Biopython code that builds the backbone (N, CA, C, O; Angstrom):
import numpy as np
from Bio.PDB.StructureBuilder import StructureBuilder

atoms = [
    (1, "MET", "N", (-6.443, 11.300, 7.167)),
    (1, "MET", "CA", (-5.308, 11.938, 7.918)),
    (1, "MET", "C", (-5.191, 10.826, 9.232)),
    (1, "MET", "O", (-6.126, 10.160, 9.676)),
    (2, "TYR", "N", (-3.815, 10.822, 9.705)),
    (2, "TYR", "CA", (-3.227, 10.363, 10.663)),
    (2, "TYR", "C", (-2.714, 10.874, 11.443)),
    (2, "TYR", "O", (-2.362, 12.036, 11.238)),
    (3, "ARG", "N", (-2.325, 9.988, 13.200)),
    (3, "ARG", "CA", (-1.439, 10.853, 13.473)),
    (3, "ARG", "C", (-0.101, 9.975, 13.823)),
    (3, "ARG", "O", (0.051, 8.753, 13.818)),
    (4, "ALA", "N", (0.892, 11.124, 14.153)),
    (4, "ALA", "CA", (2.354, 10.681, 14.335)),
    (4, "ALA", "C", (2.224, 9.609, 15.112)),
    (4, "ALA", "O", (2.644, 8.517, 14.731)),
    (5, "SER", "N", (1.689, 9.758, 16.178)),
    (5, "SER", "CA", (1.797, 8.068, 17.038)),
    (5, "SER", "C", (1.664, 6.989, 15.896)),
    (5, "SER", "O", (2.529, 6.125, 15.759)),
    (6, "ASP", "N", (0.743, 7.051, 15.219)),
    (6, "ASP", "CA", (0.046, 5.760, 14.195)),
    (6, "ASP", "C", (1.254, 5.364, 13.947)),
    (6, "ASP", "O", (1.228, 4.153, 13.730)),
    (7, "ARG", "N", (2.531, 5.885, 13.857)),
    (7, "ARG", "CA", (3.714, 5.581, 12.616)),
    (7, "ARG", "C", (4.495, 4.567, 13.909)),
    (7, "ARG", "O", (5.360, 3.744, 13.609)),
    (8, "VAL", "N", (4.133, 4.737, 15.037)),
    (8, "VAL", "CA", (5.267, 3.974, 16.529)),
    (8, "VAL", "C", (4.232, 2.891, 16.488)),
    (8, "VAL", "O", (4.696, 1.751, 16.460)),
    (9, "GLU", "N", (2.896, 3.011, 16.478)),
    (9, "GLU", "CA", (1.999, 1.693, 16.633)),
    (9, "GLU", "C", (2.097, 0.911, 15.487)),
    (9, "GLU", "O", (2.125, -0.310, 15.642)),
    (10, "HIS", "N", (2.158, 1.410, 14.294)),
    (10, "HIS", "CA", (2.383, 0.246, 13.523)),
    (10, "HIS", "C", (3.692, 0.401, 12.573)),
    (10, "HIS", "O", (3.887, 0.560, 11.368)),
    (11, "ALA", "N", (4.522, 0.267, 13.794)),
    (11, "ALA", "CA", (6.196, -0.004, 12.649)),
    (11, "ALA", "C", (6.329, -1.245, 12.103)),
    (11, "ALA", "O", (7.075, -1.391, 11.135)),
    (12, "GLU", "N", (5.676, -2.242, 12.604)),
    (12, "GLU", "CA", (6.147, -3.132, 11.995)),
    (12, "GLU", "C", (5.428, -3.215, 10.785)),
    (12, "GLU", "O", (6.093, -4.062, 10.187)),
    (13, "TRP", "N", (4.454, -2.876, 9.986)),
    (13, "TRP", "CA", (3.873, -2.505, 8.965)),
    (13, "TRP", "C", (4.355, -1.972, 8.055)),
    (13, "TRP", "O", (4.247, -2.263, 6.864)),
    (14, "LEU", "N", (5.210, -0.742, 8.774)),
    (14, "LEU", "CA", (5.813, 0.451, 8.250)),
    (14, "LEU", "C", (6.999, -0.540, 7.410)),
    (14, "LEU", "O", (7.278, -0.401, 6.220)),
    (15, "SER", "N", (7.645, -1.621, 8.395)),
    (15, "SER", "CA", (9.030, -2.106, 7.870)),
    (15, "SER", "C", (8.355, -3.011, 7.118)),
    (15, "SER", "O", (9.206, -3.639, 6.487)),
    (16, "ASP", "N", (7.283, -3.399, 6.862)),
    (16, "ASP", "CA", (6.825, -4.322, 6.096)),
    (16, "ASP", "C", (6.603, -3.892, 4.434)),
    (16, "ASP", "O", (6.850, -4.532, 3.412)),
    (17, "ILE", "N", (6.035, -2.538, 4.634)),
    (17, "ILE", "CA", (6.370, -1.528, 3.173)),
    (17, "ILE", "C", (7.611, -1.458, 2.731)),
    (17, "ILE", "O", (8.031, -1.546, 1.577)),
    (18, "GLU", "N", (8.223, -1.278, 3.826)),
    (18, "GLU", "CA", (9.769, -0.825, 3.255)),
    (18, "GLU", "C", (10.769, -1.980, 2.594)),
    (18, "GLU", "O", (11.666, -1.825, 1.764)),
    (19, "ARG", "N", (10.250, -3.328, 3.323)),
    (19, "ARG", "CA", (10.895, -4.378, 2.155)),
    (19, "ARG", "C", (10.532, -4.660, 0.928)),
    (19, "ARG", "O", (11.262, -4.912, -0.030)),
    (20, "ALA", "N", (8.876, -4.591, 0.999)),
    (20, "ALA", "CA", (7.924, -4.582, -0.132)),
    (20, "ALA", "C", (8.712, -3.930, -1.522)),
    (20, "ALA", "O", (8.832, -4.340, -2.676)),
    (21, "ALA", "N", (9.140, -2.820, -0.868)),
    (21, "ALA", "CA", (9.307, -1.316, -1.879)),
    (21, "ALA", "C", (10.920, -1.557, -1.941)),
    (21, "ALA", "O", (11.521, -1.148, -2.933)),
    (22, "ASP", "N", (11.492, -2.092, -1.092)),
    (22, "ASP", "CA", (12.811, -2.538, -1.708)),
    (22, "ASP", "C", (12.997, -4.180, -2.616)),
    (22, "ASP", "O", (13.855, -4.404, -3.469)),
    (23, "SER", "N", (11.992, -5.104, -2.157)),
    (23, "SER", "CA", (12.272, -6.031, -3.410)),
    (23, "SER", "C", (11.581, -5.300, -4.688)),
    (23, "SER", "O", (12.079, -5.845, -5.674)),
    (24, "LEU", "N", (10.823, -4.487, -5.033)),
    (24, "LEU", "CA", (10.138, -4.103, -6.050)),
    (24, "LEU", "C", (10.953, -2.600, -6.596)),
    (24, "LEU", "O", (10.511, -1.704, -7.314)),
    (25, "GLY", "N", (12.098, -2.726, -6.037)),
    (25, "GLY", "CA", (12.887, -1.247, -6.345)),
    (25, "GLY", "C", (12.244, -0.128, -6.430)),
    (25, "GLY", "O", (12.591, 0.680, -7.293)),
    (26, "LEU", "N", (11.327, 0.119, -5.683)),
    (26, "LEU", "CA", (10.753, 1.408, -5.650)),
    (26, "LEU", "C", (11.398, 2.652, -5.094)),
    (26, "LEU", "O", (12.168, 2.580, -4.136)),
    (27, "GLY", "N", (11.123, 3.694, -5.631)),
    (27, "GLY", "CA", (11.828, 4.766, -5.160)),
    (27, "GLY", "C", (11.184, 5.564, -3.811)),
    (27, "GLY", "O", (10.112, 5.126, -3.393)),
    (28, "THR", "N", (11.707, 6.548, -3.218)),
    (28, "THR", "CA", (11.442, 7.601, -2.083)),
    (28, "THR", "C", (9.789, 8.035, -2.386)),
    (28, "THR", "O", (8.923, 7.725, -1.568)),
    (29, "THR", "N", (9.492, 8.702, -3.512)),
    (29, "THR", "CA", (8.363, 8.866, -3.543)),
    (29, "THR", "C", (7.068, 7.749, -3.440)),
    (29, "THR", "O", (5.942, 7.997, -3.009)),
    (30, "ALA", "N", (7.446, 6.772, -3.835)),
    (30, "ALA", "CA", (6.125, 5.532, -4.342)),
    (30, "ALA", "C", (6.390, 5.266, -2.477)),
    (30, "ALA", "O", (5.488, 5.472, -1.665)),
    (31, "ARG", "N", (7.292, 4.956, -2.227)),
    (31, "ARG", "CA", (7.156, 4.527, -0.557)),
    (31, "ARG", "C", (6.719, 5.432, 0.377)),
    (31, "ARG", "O", (6.254, 5.105, 1.469)),
    (32, "SER", "N", (6.860, 6.624, -0.036)),
    (32, "SER", "CA", (5.775, 7.810, 1.081)),
    (32, "SER", "C", (4.700, 7.549, 0.568)),
    (32, "SER", "O", (3.737, 7.431, 1.325)),
    (33, "HIS", "N", (4.560, 7.417, -0.514)),
    (33, "HIS", "CA", (2.847, 7.813, -0.626)),
    (33, "HIS", "C", (2.154, 6.002, -0.148)),
    (33, "HIS", "O", (0.978, 5.823, 0.171)),
    (34, "ALA", "N", (3.108, 4.982, -0.209)),
    (34, "ALA", "CA", (2.484, 3.422, 0.160)),
    (34, "ALA", "C", (2.318, 3.777, 1.802)),
    (34, "ALA", "O", (1.312, 3.309, 2.336)),
    (35, "VAL", "N", (3.193, 4.535, 2.598)),
    (35, "VAL", "CA", (3.285, 4.853, 3.920)),
    (35, "VAL", "C", (1.911, 5.295, 4.587)),
    (35, "VAL", "O", (1.212, 4.816, 5.480)),
    (36, "ASP", "N", (1.814, 6.600, 3.636)),
    (36, "ASP", "CA", (0.619, 8.068, 3.799)),
    (36, "ASP", "C", (-0.587, 7.073, 3.437)),
    (36, "ASP", "O", (-1.644, 7.194, 4.056)),
    (37, "LEU", "N", (-0.465, 6.207, 2.563)),
    (37, "LEU", "CA", (-2.032, 5.475, 2.220)),
    (37, "LEU", "C", (-2.461, 4.346, 3.596)),
    (37, "LEU", "O", (-3.511, 4.037, 4.160)),
    (38, "PHE", "N", (-0.828, 3.921, 3.754)),
    (38, "PHE", "CA", (-1.400, 3.011, 4.718)),
    (38, "PHE", "C", (-1.877, 3.495, 6.019)),
    (38, "PHE", "O", (-2.878, 3.227, 6.684)),
    (39, "LEU", "N", (-1.219, 4.014, 6.136)),
    (39, "LEU", "CA", (-1.501, 4.980, 7.970)),
    (39, "LEU", "C", (-2.431, 6.010, 8.024)),
    (39, "LEU", "O", (-2.604, 6.665, 9.052)),
    (40, "SER", "N", (-3.334, 6.293, 6.504)),
    (40, "SER", "CA", (-4.524, 6.696, 6.678)),
    (40, "SER", "C", (-5.683, 6.093, 6.370)),
    (40, "SER", "O", (-6.757, 6.685, 6.271)),
    (41, "THR", "N", (-5.480, 4.703, 6.183)),
    (41, "THR", "CA", (-6.496, 3.690, 5.857)),
    (41, "THR", "C", (-6.525, 2.777, 6.727)),
    (41, "THR", "O", (-7.318, 1.852, 6.549)),
    (42, "ILE", "N", (-5.768, 2.784, 7.770)),
    (42, "ILE", "CA", (-5.433, 1.248, 8.506)),
    (42, "ILE", "C", (-6.984, 0.846, 9.114)),
    (42, "ILE", "O", (-7.815, 1.536, 9.705)),
    (43, "PRO", "N", (-6.983, -0.505, 8.720)),
    (43, "PRO", "CA", (-8.451, -1.058, 9.044)),
    (43, "PRO", "C", (-8.179, -1.675, 10.716)),
    (43, "PRO", "O", (-7.065, -1.996, 11.132)),
    (44, "ASP", "N", (-9.321, -1.740, 11.438)),
    (44, "ASP", "CA", (-9.335, -2.568, 12.762)),
    (44, "ASP", "C", (-8.927, -3.981, 12.698)),
    (44, "ASP", "O", (-8.211, -4.523, 13.540)),
    (45, "GLU", "N", (-9.345, -4.463, 11.811)),
    (45, "GLU", "CA", (-8.883, -5.937, 12.269)),
    (45, "GLU", "C", (-7.521, -6.030, 11.800)),
    (45, "GLU", "O", (-7.219, -5.199, 10.943)),
    (46, "ASP", "N", (-6.549, -6.917, 12.192)),
    (46, "ASP", "CA", (-5.280, -7.061, 12.191)),
    (46, "ASP", "C", (-5.154, -8.109, 10.620)),
    (46, "ASP", "O", (-4.206, -7.976, 9.846)),
    (47, "ARG", "N", (-6.418, -9.219, 10.365)),
    (47, "ARG", "CA", (-6.246, -9.875, 9.703)),
    (47, "ARG", "C", (-6.557, -8.950, 8.052)),
    (47, "ARG", "O", (-6.354, -9.394, 6.922)),
    (48, "SER", "N", (-7.010, -7.799, 8.378)),
    (48, "SER", "CA", (-6.981, -7.065, 6.986)),
    (48, "SER", "C", (-5.881, -5.838, 6.743)),
    (48, "SER", "O", (-5.909, -4.996, 5.845)),
    (49, "LYS", "N", (-4.891, -5.991, 7.826)),
    (49, "LYS", "CA", (-4.219, -4.951, 7.484)),
    (49, "LYS", "C", (-2.922, -5.250, 6.722)),
    (49, "LYS", "O", (-2.180, -4.320, 6.404)),
    (50, "ARG", "N", (-2.592, -6.680, 6.384)),
    (50, "ARG", "CA", (-1.489, -7.384, 5.220)),
    (50, "ARG", "C", (-2.268, -6.478, 3.762)),
    (50, "ARG", "O", (-1.779, -5.541, 3.130)),
    (51, "ALA", "N", (-3.344, -7.026, 3.598)),
    (51, "ALA", "CA", (-4.245, -6.427, 2.446)),
    (51, "ALA", "C", (-3.908, -5.296, 2.050)),
    (51, "ALA", "O", (-3.239, -5.177, 1.024)),
    (52, "THR", "N", (-4.373, -4.051, 2.911)),
    (52, "THR", "CA", (-4.208, -2.667, 2.875)),
    (52, "THR", "C", (-2.676, -2.569, 2.880)),
    (52, "THR", "O", (-2.189, -2.120, 1.842)),
    (53, "MET", "N", (-2.029, -2.827, 3.632)),
    (53, "MET", "CA", (-0.615, -2.766, 3.250)),
    (53, "MET", "C", (-0.270, -3.272, 2.003)),
    (53, "MET", "O", (0.569, -2.500, 1.539)),
    (54, "ALA", "N", (-0.500, -4.211, 1.197)),
    (54, "ALA", "CA", (0.166, -4.753, 0.213)),
    (54, "ALA", "C", (-0.898, -3.646, -1.198)),
    (54, "ALA", "O", (-0.344, -3.341, -2.254)),
    (55, "ALA", "N", (-2.122, -3.293, -0.951)),
    (55, "ALA", "CA", (-2.664, -2.743, -2.179)),
    (55, "ALA", "C", (-2.097, -1.200, -1.769)),
    (55, "ALA", "O", (-2.124, -0.454, -2.748)),
    (56, "SER", "N", (-1.616, -0.593, -0.598)),
    (56, "SER", "CA", (-1.232, 0.271, -0.573)),
    (56, "SER", "C", (0.649, 0.614, -1.197)),
    (56, "SER", "O", (1.317, 1.648, -1.150)),
    (57, "VAL", "N", (0.895, -0.423, -1.596)),
    (57, "VAL", "CA", (2.563, -0.219, -1.961)),
    (57, "VAL", "C", (1.940, -0.501, -3.392)),
    (57, "VAL", "O", (2.817, -0.185, -4.196)),
    (58, "TYR", "N", (1.068, -0.855, -3.921)),
    (58, "TYR", "CA", (0.253, -1.163, -5.284)),
    (58, "TYR", "C", (0.133, 0.223, -6.045)),
    (58, "TYR", "O", (0.595, 0.615, -7.117)),
    (59, "VAL", "N", (-0.697, 0.839, -5.039)),
    (59, "VAL", "CA", (-1.360, 2.039, -5.482)),
    (59, "VAL", "C", (-0.009, 3.397, -5.250)),
    (59, "VAL", "O", (-0.048, 4.418, -5.936)),
    (60, "GLY", "N", (0.991, 3.180, -4.295)),
    (60, "GLY", "CA", (1.755, 4.089, -4.006)),
    (60, "GLY", "C", (2.833, 3.970, -5.643)),
    (60, "GLY", "O", (3.279, 4.884, -6.336)),
    (61, "ALA", "N", (2.912, 3.000, -5.747)),
    (61, "ALA", "CA", (3.831, 2.854, -6.863)),
    (61, "ALA", "C", (2.853, 3.283, -8.112)),
    (61, "ALA", "O", (3.659, 3.327, -9.041)),
    (62, "LEU", "N", (1.768, 3.571, -8.571)),
    (62, "LEU", "CA", (1.178, 3.725, -9.378)),
    (62, "LEU", "C", (1.121, 5.399, -9.392)),
    (62, "LEU", "O", (1.057, 6.068, -10.423)),
    (63, "LEU", "N", (1.161, 5.981, -7.914)),
    (63, "LEU", "CA", (0.637, 7.635, -7.936)),
    (63, "LEU", "C", (2.165, 8.073, -8.218)),
    (63, "LEU", "O", (2.326, 9.244, -8.561)),
    (64, "ALA", "N", (3.222, 7.302, -8.115)),
    (64, "ALA", "CA", (4.833, 7.647, -8.447)),
    (64, "ALA", "C", (4.972, 7.574, -9.366)),
    (64, "ALA", "O", (6.015, 8.088, -9.771)),
    (65, "SER", "N", (4.047, 6.886, -10.418)),
    (65, "SER", "CA", (4.465, 6.379, -11.694)),
    (65, "SER", "C", (5.620, 5.293, -12.066)),
    (65, "SER", "O", (6.218, 5.211, -13.139)),
    (66, "GLU", "N", (5.794, 4.425, -10.828)),
    (66, "GLU", "CA", (6.864, 3.272, -10.929)),
    (66, "GLU", "C", (5.583, 2.532, -10.667)),
    (66, "GLU", "O", (5.199, 2.335, -9.515)),
    (67, "GLU", "N", (4.796, 2.044, -11.915)),
    (67, "GLU", "CA", (3.587, 0.909, -12.059)),
    (67, "GLU", "C", (4.533, -0.231, -11.831)),
    (67, "GLU", "O", (5.552, -0.253, -12.523)),
    (68, "ARG", "N", (4.331, -1.179, -10.954)),
    (68, "ARG", "CA", (4.431, -2.627, -11.055)),
    (68, "ARG", "C", (3.197, -3.423, -11.196)),
    (68, "ARG", "O", (2.105, -2.862, -11.107)),
    (69, "SER", "N", (3.279, -4.502, -11.379)),
    (69, "SER", "CA", (2.133, -5.654, -11.635)),
    (69, "SER", "C", (1.632, -6.107, -10.397)),
    (69, "SER", "O", (2.298, -6.397, -9.403)),
    (70, "GLN", "N", (0.508, -6.143, -10.520)),
    (70, "GLN", "CA", (-0.378, -6.988, -9.264)),
    (70, "GLN", "C", (0.688, -8.235, -8.405)),
    (70, "GLN", "O", (1.044, -8.463, -7.249)),
    (71, "SER", "N", (0.894, -8.798, -9.730)),
    (71, "SER", "CA", (1.603, -9.821, -9.418)),
    (71, "SER", "C", (2.473, -9.903, -8.374)),
    (71, "SER", "O", (2.235, -10.419, -7.282)),
    (72, "ALA", "N", (3.782, -9.236, -8.831)),
    (72, "ALA", "CA", (5.045, -8.806, -8.476)),
    (72, "ALA", "C", (4.658, -8.274, -7.352)),
    (72, "ALA", "O", (5.358, -8.772, -6.470)),
    (73, "VAL", "N", (3.746, -7.355, -6.805)),
    (73, "VAL", "CA", (3.272, -6.360, -5.404)),
    (73, "VAL", "C", (2.836, -7.485, -4.754)),
    (73, "VAL", "O", (3.291, -7.703, -3.631)),
    (74, "ALA", "N", (1.932, -8.348, -5.306)),
    (74, "ALA", "CA", (1.299, -9.806, -4.019)),
    (74, "ALA", "C", (2.887, -10.844, -3.742)),
    (74, "ALA", "O", (3.320, -11.331, -2.697)),
    (75, "GLU", "N", (3.430, -10.887, -5.130)),
    (75, "GLU", "CA", (4.577, -11.730, -4.314)),
    (75, "GLU", "C", (5.608, -10.990, -2.961)),
    (75, "GLU", "O", (5.990, -11.473, -1.895)),
    (76, "ALA", "N", (5.795, -9.760, -3.531)),
    (76, "ALA", "CA", (6.529, -8.975, -2.322)),
    (76, "ALA", "C", (5.893, -8.972, -1.070)),
    (76, "ALA", "O", (6.492, -9.365, -0.068)),
    (77, "THR", "N", (4.591, -8.513, -1.028)),
    (77, "THR", "CA", (3.926, -8.865, 0.296)),
    (77, "THR", "C", (3.202, -9.527, 0.719)),
    (77, "THR", "O", (2.490, -9.353, 1.708)),
    (78, "GLY", "N", (3.307, -10.785, -0.280)),
    (78, "GLY", "CA", (2.923, -11.974, 0.475)),
    (78, "GLY", "C", (1.550, -12.436, 0.706)),
    (78, "GLY", "O", (1.125, -13.243, 1.533)),
    (79, "VAL", "N", (0.762, -11.546, -0.479)),
    (79, "VAL", "CA", (-0.732, -11.324, -0.496)),
    (79, "VAL", "C", (-1.073, -12.289, -1.672)),
    (79, "VAL", "O", (-0.079, -12.783, -2.204)),
    (80, "SER", "N", (-2.354, -12.677, -2.211)),
    (80, "SER", "CA", (-2.637, -13.000, -3.270)),
    (80, "SER", "C", (-3.052, -11.684, -4.432)),
    (80, "SER", "O", (-3.669, -10.655, -4.158)),
    (81, "ARG", "N", (-2.618, -12.007, -5.491)),
    (81, "ARG", "CA", (-2.880, -11.136, -6.789)),
    (81, "ARG", "C", (-4.840, -10.820, -6.679)),
    (81, "ARG", "O", (-5.202, -9.718, -7.092)),
    (82, "LEU", "N", (-5.657, -11.534, -6.282)),
    (82, "LEU", "CA", (-6.765, -10.835, -6.153)),
    (82, "LEU", "C", (-7.228, -10.086, -5.241)),
    (82, "LEU", "O", (-8.140, -9.262, -5.305)),
    (83, "THR", "N", (-6.305, -10.515, -4.028)),
    (83, "THR", "CA", (-6.187, -9.200, -2.963)),
    (83, "THR", "C", (-5.917, -7.931, -2.899)),
    (83, "THR", "O", (-6.427, -7.018, -2.250)),
    (84, "ILE", "N", (-4.864, -7.981, -3.810)),
    (84, "ILE", "CA", (-4.749, -6.265, -4.267)),
    (84, "ILE", "C", (-5.300, -5.854, -5.318)),
    (84, "ILE", "O", (-5.084, -4.710, -5.717)),
    (85, "GLN", "N", (-6.441, -7.036, -6.231)),
    (85, "GLN", "CA", (-7.062, -6.724, -7.210)),
    (85, "GLN", "C", (-8.230, -5.837, -6.667)),
    (85, "GLN", "O", (-8.448, -4.659, -6.952)),
    (86, "GLN", "N", (-8.912, -6.624, -5.851)),
    (86, "GLN", "CA", (-9.996, -6.149, -4.871)),
    (86, "GLN", "C", (-9.965, -5.072, -4.073)),
    (86, "GLN", "O", (-11.068, -4.545, -3.927)),
    (87, "ARG", "N", (-8.969, -4.512, -3.444)),
    (87, "ARG", "CA", (-8.782, -3.610, -2.863)),
    (87, "ARG", "C", (-8.258, -2.282, -3.383)),
    (87, "ARG", "O", (-8.622, -1.247, -2.825)),
    (88, "TRP", "N", (-7.308, -2.242, -4.565)),
    (88, "TRP", "CA", (-6.669, -1.168, -5.194)),
    (88, "TRP", "C", (-7.651, 0.161, -5.151)),
    (88, "TRP", "O", (-7.630, 1.062, -4.314)),
    (89, "LYS", "N", (-8.172, 0.075, -5.841)),
    (89, "LYS", "CA", (-9.804, 0.833, -6.281)),
    (89, "LYS", "C", (-10.096, 1.571, -4.997)),
    (89, "LYS", "O", (-9.852, 2.773, -4.888)),
    (90, "GLY", "N", (-10.724, 0.705, -3.836)),
    (90, "GLY", "CA", (-11.222, 1.519, -2.697)),
    (90, "GLY", "C", (-9.987, 2.504, -2.328)),
    (90, "GLY", "O", (-10.138, 3.722, -2.415)),
    (91, "LEU", "N", (-8.614, 1.859, -1.863)),
    (91, "LEU", "CA", (-8.208, 2.434, -1.427)),
    (91, "LEU", "C", (-7.823, 3.461, -2.112)),
    (91, "LEU", "O", (-8.429, 4.376, -1.554)),
    (92, "LEU", "N", (-7.273, 3.880, -2.877)),
    (92, "LEU", "CA", (-7.270, 5.039, -3.701)),
    (92, "LEU", "C", (-8.433, 6.022, -3.870)),
    (92, "LEU", "O", (-8.292, 7.234, -4.032)),
    (93, "GLU", "N", (-9.747, 5.280, -3.806)),
    (93, "GLU", "CA", (-10.840, 6.383, -3.875)),
    (93, "GLU", "C", (-10.898, 6.964, -1.798)),
    (93, "GLU", "O", (-11.275, 8.044, -1.341)),
    (94, "SER", "N", (-10.628, 6.337, -1.417)),
    (94, "SER", "CA", (-10.485, 6.646, 0.158)),
    (94, "SER", "C", (-9.671, 7.891, 0.507)),
    (94, "SER", "O", (-9.656, 8.658, 1.470)),
    (95, "ALA", "N", (-8.949, 7.791, -0.732)),
    (95, "ALA", "CA", (-7.972, 8.986, -0.192)),
    (95, "ALA", "C", (-7.749, 9.935, -1.036)),
    (95, "ALA", "O", (-6.715, 10.597, -1.134)),
    (96, "GLY", "N", (-9.270, 10.070, -2.021)),
    (96, "GLY", "CA", (-9.590, 11.392, -2.489)),
    (96, "GLY", "C", (-9.272, 11.158, -3.941)),
    (96, "GLY", "O", (-9.325, 12.171, -4.639)),
    (97, "LEU", "N", (-8.959, 10.055, -4.528)),
    (97, "LEU", "CA", (-8.339, 9.992, -5.811)),
    (97, "LEU", "C", (-9.229, 9.531, -6.569)),
    (97, "LEU", "O", (-10.105, 8.978, -5.903)),
    (98, "GLU", "N", (-9.487, 9.489, -8.069)),
    (98, "GLU", "CA", (-10.271, 8.586, -8.778)),
    (98, "GLU", "C", (-9.166, 7.535, -9.633)),
    (98, "GLU", "O", (-8.222, 7.947, -10.306)),
    (99, "ALA", "N", (-9.501, 6.201, -9.444)),
    (99, "ALA", "CA", (-9.276, 5.220, -10.149)),
    (99, "ALA", "C", (-9.382, 5.357, -11.530)),
    (99, "ALA", "O", (-10.467, 5.676, -12.016)),
    (100, "PRO", "N", (-8.230, 5.124, -12.356)),
    (100, "PRO", "CA", (-8.431, 5.603, -13.790)),
    (100, "PRO", "C", (-9.139, 4.192, -14.491)),
    (100, "PRO", "O", (-9.104, 2.998, -14.196)),
    (101, "GLU", "N", (-9.738, 4.921, -15.485)),
    (101, "GLU", "CA", (-10.982, 3.986, -16.122)),
    (101, "GLU", "C", (-10.071, 2.954, -17.745)),
    (101, "GLU", "O", (-10.491, 2.935, -18.902)),
    (102, "TRP", "N", (-9.065, 2.393, -17.305)),
    (102, "TRP", "CA", (-8.270, 1.455, -18.042)),
    (102, "TRP", "C", (-9.062, 0.499, -19.098)),
    (102, "TRP", "O", (-8.442, -0.329, -19.765)),
]
sb = StructureBuilder()
sb.init_structure("model")
sb.init_model(0)
sb.init_chain("A")
sb.init_seg("    ")
for serial, (resi, resn, name, xyz) in enumerate(atoms, 1):
    if name == "N":
        sb.init_residue(resn, " ", resi, " ")
    sb.init_atom(name, np.array(xyz, "f"), 0.0, 1.0, " ", f" {name:<3s}", serial, name[0])
structure = sb.get_structure()
């Protein structure tokens, strides 16, 4: 869970989520999931925030049934595909959800 003040404190990252969502053509539900996931799991280290933001966008799209490839999300968020691959399941599980068994 996060505080309302987290939205203000991390406005730059939320703007990055919106830019990536625009680039990927994601709807409001995917964007909302991505923002909620990011704000609920913000890492302490600044260098980890971009990876968490990217994984949040990927998982938000999955939860909204607007799947995008890891490569497409990586390109839209400025991280490597491997970064998303390594983080998305942990992010999903930290939100109390189970990762699919594809």
